[in-house]
N, C-alpha and C positions, 0 to 999 in steps of 0.2 A: 705096378711094377715099372721100378724104372733105371734107367739106363744108364749108365755114368762112359760118357763124353770126354774124351781127355783134347786138351786144346794147347797149341805151341804157335808161334809167334806173333804175326796179327792177328789170329785168331784168338786168341787167351787177350789179346787189347779190345779187339773187338767185348769180346763175351765178359770182359773181366777178371776172369776165373778159368786157374788150370783143368778144372774138371766142374763138369755141369753134370746133376741129374737130372734127368730127362725122364717127367712119369708119362706111360705109353698105360693103354688099357685094351688093346686090341692089337692084335699081330701086326711086324711095322713093320716095310722095307726102305733101304736106304734112300732110295728116291722121293718119300712119303716125308722120313725124314730132314733129308734137304731141303724142302718144300716148307716144312715146319720152321728148323732153322732163319731160312731169306725172309719169313714173315718176321720172326722176335726179333731177328739182328739183320735190319736193310741194308749195313754196312758191308754185309758179306759182297751184296750184289756189284759191289765197287772195285772185287779183285779179280783179277786175271783169270783164277782158276781158285775152286777149292775140292780138295778130294777128299773122299771118307777113306779109311780102312777098318775094316773087322779085323780080327785078330790076324792084327799085321802083315795083314795082306788088302791091298786096293780092291776096294768091292764097286760094283758093279750098282745101276739104280735099282735094280731087281733082288738084290744079294738079301735076305730075310733077316730080320734083327733078332735076338733072343737075348734072357738074363744071361747074364754074367760075360757074354761077349765084349770085347775089349775094341771100343770105339774111336778113334782117333779122327781128329778135322787136323788133315795137312793144306796149309794153305802154299801159296805160290812162296818157293825160294830160290835168292840169288847166289852165284858161288864164281870163285875167280881165284 
């Protein structure tokens, strides 16, 4: 199965794609996905923060992921 992960801002620059198709073959939590993302894209470690949203709500590390979930990488933002 695959998860579709939307990327924005610097997260899109780091991954080189607006949407990542992430394969998984066993149940996965947000925390486990974050670990895998850091392994594949070490540049994320240099960010002040990187949050994940699942179905348009910020998720905690223990949030389970399911096929069809809308997952988004939310990098740090600045405003003014």
